[in-house]
N, CA, C and O of each residue as an XYZ file, in Angstrom:
452
protein
N     -14.379      1.071      6.212
C     -13.958     -0.187      5.607
C     -13.802      0.017      4.109
O     -14.675      0.578      3.446
N     -12.692     -0.441      3.597
C     -12.413     -0.324      2.165
C     -13.023     -1.510      1.408
O     -13.086     -2.627      1.922
N     -13.461     -1.244      0.198
C     -14.012     -2.314     -0.635
C     -12.943     -3.363     -0.941
O     -11.800     -3.023     -1.245
N     -13.314     -4.610     -0.860
C     -12.454     -5.736     -1.222
C     -11.175     -5.847     -0.395
O     -10.188     -6.405     -0.875
N     -11.166     -5.340      0.814
C      -9.986     -5.475      1.683
C     -10.237     -6.640      2.642
O     -11.134     -6.585      3.484
N      -9.435     -7.687      2.500
C      -9.588     -8.872      3.350
C      -9.384     -8.548      4.821
O     -10.018     -9.154      5.684
N      -8.514     -7.608      5.112
C      -8.259     -7.275      6.507
C      -9.408     -6.472      7.109
O      -9.700     -6.613      8.297
N     -10.060     -5.639      6.315
C     -11.247     -4.928      6.791
C     -12.395     -5.912      7.041
O     -13.143     -5.772      8.009
N     -12.523     -6.895      6.170
C     -13.589     -7.886      6.318
C     -13.401     -8.711      7.581
O     -14.379     -9.107      8.216
N     -12.164     -8.970      7.946
C     -11.813     -9.664      9.191
C     -12.591    -10.963      9.392
O     -13.107    -11.227     10.478
N     -12.669    -11.759      8.346
C     -13.315    -13.071      8.471
C     -12.500    -13.947      9.406
O     -11.270    -13.948      9.354
N     -13.167    -14.668     10.233
C     -12.487    -15.533     11.208
C     -12.196    -16.896     10.583
O     -12.875    -17.884     10.860
N     -11.173    -16.923      9.735
C     -10.805    -18.141      9.021
C      -9.769    -18.970      9.767
O      -9.597    -20.156      9.486
N      -9.081    -18.345     10.716
C      -8.062    -19.018     11.523
C      -8.323    -18.669     12.985
O      -9.257    -17.932     13.301
N      -7.491    -19.205     13.870
C      -7.651    -18.921     15.293
C      -7.347    -17.459     15.597
O      -6.324    -16.924     15.168
N      -8.251    -16.816     16.346
C      -8.031    -15.447     16.809
C      -7.419    -15.515     18.199
O      -7.880    -16.269     19.056
N      -6.373    -14.719     18.414
C      -5.600    -14.780     19.635
C      -5.875    -13.615     20.580
O      -5.626    -13.715     21.781
N      -6.392    -12.501     20.036
C      -6.641    -11.297     20.839
C      -7.495    -10.340     20.031
O      -7.418    -10.302     18.803
N      -8.312     -9.568     20.735
C      -9.062     -8.494     20.079
C      -9.429     -7.448     21.115
O      -9.806     -7.772     22.241
N      -9.314     -6.191     20.720
C      -9.815     -5.091     21.533
C     -10.461     -4.076     20.592
O     -10.748     -4.409     19.442
N     -10.692     -2.869     21.046
C     -11.388     -1.872     20.229
C     -10.562     -1.345     19.051
O     -11.123     -0.750     18.131
N      -9.242     -1.551     19.061
C      -8.380     -0.996     18.010
C      -7.766     -2.037     17.075
O      -7.590     -1.777     15.885
N      -7.444     -3.198     17.605
C      -6.708     -4.205     16.825
C      -7.306     -5.591     17.027
O      -8.068     -5.838     17.962
N      -6.938     -6.474     16.125
C      -7.159     -7.903     16.345
C      -5.873     -8.634     15.984
O      -5.091     -8.172     15.153
N      -5.672     -9.777     16.621
C      -4.497    -10.614     16.369
C      -5.006    -12.024     16.099
O      -5.734    -12.608     16.901
N      -4.606    -12.551     14.958
C      -5.017    -13.895     14.564
C      -3.886    -14.562     13.810
O      -2.911    -13.913     13.431
N      -4.016    -15.852     13.596
C      -3.051    -16.559     12.767
C      -3.278    -16.157     11.315
O      -4.410    -16.161     10.833
N      -2.216    -15.816     10.633
C      -2.289    -15.464      9.212
C      -2.707    -16.697      8.417
O      -2.187    -17.790      8.637
N      -3.634    -16.519      7.507
C      -4.135    -17.635      6.705
C      -3.049    -18.212      5.781
O      -3.117    -19.383      5.405
N      -2.067    -17.408      5.423
C      -1.009    -17.860      4.512
C       0.126    -18.550      5.264
O       0.547    -19.643      4.885
N       0.625    -17.917      6.331
C       1.846    -18.432      6.970
C       1.639    -19.011      8.371
O       2.563    -19.588      8.944
N       0.432    -18.862      8.925
C       0.067    -19.341     10.263
C       0.805    -18.640     11.396
O       0.720    -19.082     12.542
N       1.516    -17.577     11.113
C       2.163    -16.808     12.169
C       1.156    -15.821     12.750
O       0.204    -15.443     12.068
N       1.350    -15.393     14.005
C       0.477    -14.356     14.550
C       0.600    -13.074     13.726
O       1.693    -12.662     13.338
N      -0.545    -12.463     13.476
C      -0.597    -11.235     12.681
C      -1.473    -10.239     13.429
O      -2.595    -10.557     13.826
N      -0.952     -9.037     13.616
C      -1.723     -7.966     14.248
C      -2.269     -7.063     13.155
O      -1.558     -6.721     12.210
N      -3.543     -6.675     13.286
C      -4.213     -5.878     12.265
C      -4.952     -4.721     12.929
O      -5.695     -4.912     13.892
N      -4.738     -3.531     12.406
C      -5.499     -2.357     12.846
C      -6.899     -2.481     12.273
O      -7.056     -2.788     11.092
N      -7.907     -2.249     13.080
C      -9.285     -2.381     12.613
C      -9.665     -1.297     11.604
O     -10.614     -1.462     10.837
N      -8.940     -0.215     11.609
C      -9.208      0.879     10.670
C      -8.363      0.690      9.410
O      -7.181      0.357      9.499
N      -8.951      0.898      8.262
C      -8.201      0.782      7.012
C      -7.244      1.966      6.892
O      -7.647      3.113      7.084
N      -5.997      1.693      6.579
C      -4.998      2.747      6.406
C      -3.755      2.461      7.216
O      -3.507      1.326      7.622
N      -2.974      3.506      7.447
C      -1.711      3.394      8.172
C      -1.740      4.344      9.365
O      -2.014      5.531      9.189
N      -1.465      3.854     10.578
C      -1.536      4.693     11.773
C      -0.312      5.594     11.940
O       0.733      5.388     11.322
N      -0.481      6.589     12.790
C       0.658      7.408     13.211
C       1.635      6.510     13.981
O       1.246      5.472     14.517
N       2.896      6.918     14.029
C       3.935      6.090     14.642
C       3.647      5.755     16.110
O       3.885      4.625     16.535
N       3.146      6.709     16.883
C       2.894      6.443     18.306
C       1.795      5.395     18.485
O       1.875      4.555     19.381
N       0.785      5.446     17.647
C      -0.286      4.456     17.697
C       0.240      3.089     17.266
O      -0.083      2.070     17.876
N       1.046      3.076     16.220
C       1.656      1.824     15.755
C       2.478      1.177     16.870
O       2.398     -0.035     17.075
N       3.255      1.963     17.578
C       4.077      1.422     18.666
C       3.211      0.840     19.780
O       3.573     -0.171     20.381
N       2.079      1.468     20.057
C       1.160      0.943     21.069
C       0.586     -0.407     20.625
O       0.448     -1.325     21.434
N       0.260     -0.517     19.353
C      -0.236     -1.789     18.816
C       0.834     -2.876     18.965
O       0.542     -3.999     19.375
N       2.057     -2.525     18.630
C       3.148     -3.506     18.658
C       3.475     -3.946     20.085
O       3.884     -5.087     20.297
N       3.303     -3.067     21.056
C       3.539     -3.458     22.449
C       2.559     -4.550     22.865
O       2.950     -5.508     23.532
N       1.302     -4.420     22.484
C       0.307     -5.460     22.780
C       0.638     -6.746     22.023
O       0.491     -7.850     22.547
N       1.084     -6.578     20.788
C       1.401     -7.716     19.926
C       2.563     -8.529     20.479
O       2.552     -9.757     20.389
N       3.557     -7.871     21.043
C       4.746     -8.557     21.554
C       4.405     -9.601     22.606
O       5.059    -10.641     22.681
N       3.395     -9.338     23.414
C       2.995    -10.304     24.439
C       2.490    -11.608     23.814
O       2.867    -12.698     24.244
N       1.648    -11.484     22.812
C       1.100    -12.648     22.123
C       2.203    -13.391     21.363
O       2.284    -14.618     21.416
N       3.043    -12.644     20.662
C       4.112    -13.253     19.865
C       5.110    -14.007     20.746
O       5.576    -15.087     20.381
N       5.430    -13.442     21.886
C       6.385    -14.093     22.796
C       5.813    -15.373     23.396
O       6.558    -16.304     23.701
N       4.505    -15.421     23.564
C       3.873    -16.659     24.033
C       3.942    -17.732     22.952
O       4.186    -18.901     23.252
N       3.730    -17.345     21.699
C       3.748    -18.311     20.590
C       5.165    -18.820     20.341
O       5.375    -20.011     20.109
N       6.142    -17.897     20.392
C       7.529    -18.256     20.076
C       8.450    -17.911     21.253
O       9.193    -16.932     21.185
N       8.407    -18.704     22.328
C       9.216    -18.391     23.512
C      10.721    -18.466     23.261
O      11.502    -17.902     24.028
N      11.138    -19.160     22.189
C      12.567    -19.265     21.875
C      13.050    -18.140     20.971
O      14.199    -18.142     20.530
N      12.171    -17.179     20.694
C      12.559    -16.022     19.902
C      11.742    -15.874     18.631
O      11.241    -16.849     18.071
N      11.623    -14.643     18.197
C      10.868    -14.323     17.000
C      11.348    -12.981     16.464
O      12.076    -12.247     17.133
N      10.923    -12.682     15.246
C      11.266    -11.383     14.666
C      10.010    -10.729     14.122
O       9.065    -11.390     13.690
N      10.037     -9.410     14.162
C       8.898     -8.613     13.736
C       9.015     -8.295     12.259
O       9.994     -7.694     11.815
N       8.011     -8.702     11.505
C       7.976     -8.449     10.061
C       6.886     -7.415      9.801
O       5.696     -7.719      9.886
N       7.296     -6.211      9.488
C       6.345     -5.118      9.241
C       6.129     -4.832      7.756
O       5.441     -3.876      7.396
N       6.720     -5.667      6.895
C       6.528     -5.468      5.453
C       5.129     -5.945      5.065
O       4.756     -7.090      5.320
N       4.375     -5.059      4.454
C       3.019     -5.383      4.031
C       3.068     -5.793      2.564
O       2.916     -4.954      1.676
N       3.279     -7.070      2.312
C       3.500     -7.567      0.956
C       2.215     -7.669      0.135
O       2.170     -7.186     -0.997
N       1.192     -8.276      0.675
C      -0.024     -8.557     -0.102
C      -1.088     -7.468      0.009
O      -1.851     -7.248     -0.932
N      -1.141     -6.785      1.154
C      -2.152     -5.742      1.372
C      -1.428     -4.514      1.944
O      -1.511     -4.258      3.145
N      -0.732     -3.767      1.109
C       0.119     -2.678      1.598
C      -0.638     -1.477      2.176
O      -0.075     -0.723      2.970
N      -1.886     -1.292      1.795
C      -2.613     -0.097      2.224
C      -3.348     -0.267      3.559
O      -3.962      0.685      4.042
N      -3.299     -1.449      4.157
C      -3.944     -1.683      5.458
C      -2.870     -2.153      6.434
O      -2.218     -3.170      6.196
N      -2.681     -1.413      7.543
C      -1.605     -1.705      8.479
C      -1.794     -3.067      9.136
O      -2.862     -3.397      9.651
N      -0.711     -3.846      9.098
C      -0.631     -5.120      9.800
C       0.840     -5.519      9.901
O       1.686     -4.983      9.186
N       1.132     -6.450     10.782
C       2.503     -6.951     10.956
C       2.433     -8.404     11.407
O       1.437     -8.847     11.979
N       3.508     -9.134     11.139
C       3.593    -10.552     11.509
C       4.709    -10.772     12.527
O       5.717    -10.066     12.527
N       4.512    -11.758     13.390
C       5.579    -12.267     14.260
C       6.037    -13.575     13.635
O       5.250    -14.512     13.497
N       7.301    -13.638     13.259
C       7.818    -14.840     12.605
C       8.819    -15.531     13.532
O       9.558    -14.862     14.255
N       8.846    -16.856     13.515
C       9.774    -17.575     14.395
C      11.229    -17.229     14.067
O      11.575    -16.994     12.909
N      12.061    -17.202     15.084
C      13.478    -16.892     14.889
C      14.060    -17.770     13.791
O      13.937    -18.994     13.833
N      14.693    -17.139     12.809
C      15.358    -17.856     11.730
C      14.452    -18.439     10.675
O      14.916    -19.188      9.815
N      13.174    -18.120     10.713
C      12.239    -18.702      9.741
C      11.245    -17.654      9.262
O      11.169    -16.551      9.803
N      10.497    -18.019      8.247
C       9.487    -17.127      7.685
C       8.079    -17.610      8.009
O       7.203    -16.803      8.320
N       7.853    -18.931      7.938
C       6.549    -19.527      8.206
C       6.542    -20.209      9.567
O       7.587    -20.602     10.086
N       5.354    -20.342     10.133
C       5.200    -21.075     11.383
C       5.548    -22.551     11.135
O       5.268    -23.071     10.054
N       6.147    -23.226     12.108
C       6.496    -24.637     11.926
C       5.301    -25.535     11.595
O       5.488    -26.611     11.028
N       4.087    -25.119     11.935
C       2.900    -25.922     11.632
C       2.430    -25.754     10.190
O       1.584    -26.512      9.715
N       2.972    -24.774      9.507
C       2.566    -24.488      8.126
C       3.141    -25.514      7.156
O       4.262    -25.992      7.334
N       2.370    -25.843      6.136
C       2.868    -26.718      5.068
C       4.028    -26.070      4.321
O       4.791    -26.756      3.643
N       4.162    -24.759      4.442
C       5.222    -24.021      3.750
C       6.480    -23.840      4.597
O       7.434    -23.195      4.164
N       6.481    -24.411      5.805
C       7.647    -24.272      6.683
C       8.907    -24.723      5.953
O       8.916    -25.769      5.303
N       9.957    -23.937      6.061
C      11.228    -24.224      5.388
C      11.358    -23.499      4.068
O      12.467    -23.328      3.562
N      10.240    -23.068      3.500
C      10.259    -22.272      2.274
C      10.587    -20.832      2.648
O      10.246    -20.387      3.744
N      11.211    -20.135      1.797
C      11.487    -18.704      1.941
C      12.348    -18.370      3.145
O      12.417    -17.203      3.530
N      13.005    -19.343      3.754
C      13.835    -19.014      4.900
C      14.923    -18.018      4.530
O      15.424    -17.286      5.384
N      15.286    -17.994      3.246
C      16.276    -16.999      2.810
C      15.696    -15.587      2.871
O      16.445    -14.613      2.784
N      14.371    -15.458      3.020
C      13.739    -14.142      3.125
C      14.036    -13.499      4.483
O      13.855    -12.294      4.656
N      14.481    -14.286      5.419
C      14.865    -13.749      6.726
C      16.209    -13.060      6.538
O      17.232    -13.717      6.348
N      16.197    -11.751      6.592
C      17.406    -10.990      6.256
C      17.790    -10.017      7.355
O      17.251    -10.060      8.461
N      18.713     -9.156      7.040
C      19.227     -8.191      7.999
C      18.163     -7.209      8.475
O      18.314     -6.595      9.532
N      17.100     -7.057      7.711
C      16.044     -6.128      8.096
C      15.146     -6.703      9.198
O      14.355     -5.965      9.785
N      15.253     -7.970      9.481
C      14.419     -8.590     10.495
C      14.744     -7.964     11.853
O      15.903     -7.752     12.210
N      13.671     -7.678     12.591
C      13.816     -7.102     13.920
C      13.678     -8.205     14.960
O      12.559     -8.496     15.382
N      14.792     -8.842     15.397
C      14.665     -9.915     16.379
C      14.133     -9.366     17.693
O      14.464     -8.254     18.103
N      13.302    -10.172     18.341
C      12.720     -9.744     19.612
C      13.070    -10.752     20.671
O      12.681    -10.592     21.828
């Protein structure tokens, strides 16, 4: 665990949707979208990352049955692997007070699922 890493601390501040020995999935405190987090501080090998994302897709598809996109950009905590599932055409979850903000951030790099 790295000092002062919010993702390593893994405080249960929002609803947790899944957890196993390698990852946890919870609502992001900022955007309320599902976020998958590797329990180990750092960045995984590609094959491990893909395994994490396969588990994540099940949870994300349940949250956003009308479509979603995978956001793998680590904006606030770049040194700890995590990714967000964002609703199709949006950046924040519709329940978020920030819904409708930053929708222009949804760009060509978005991986629709």
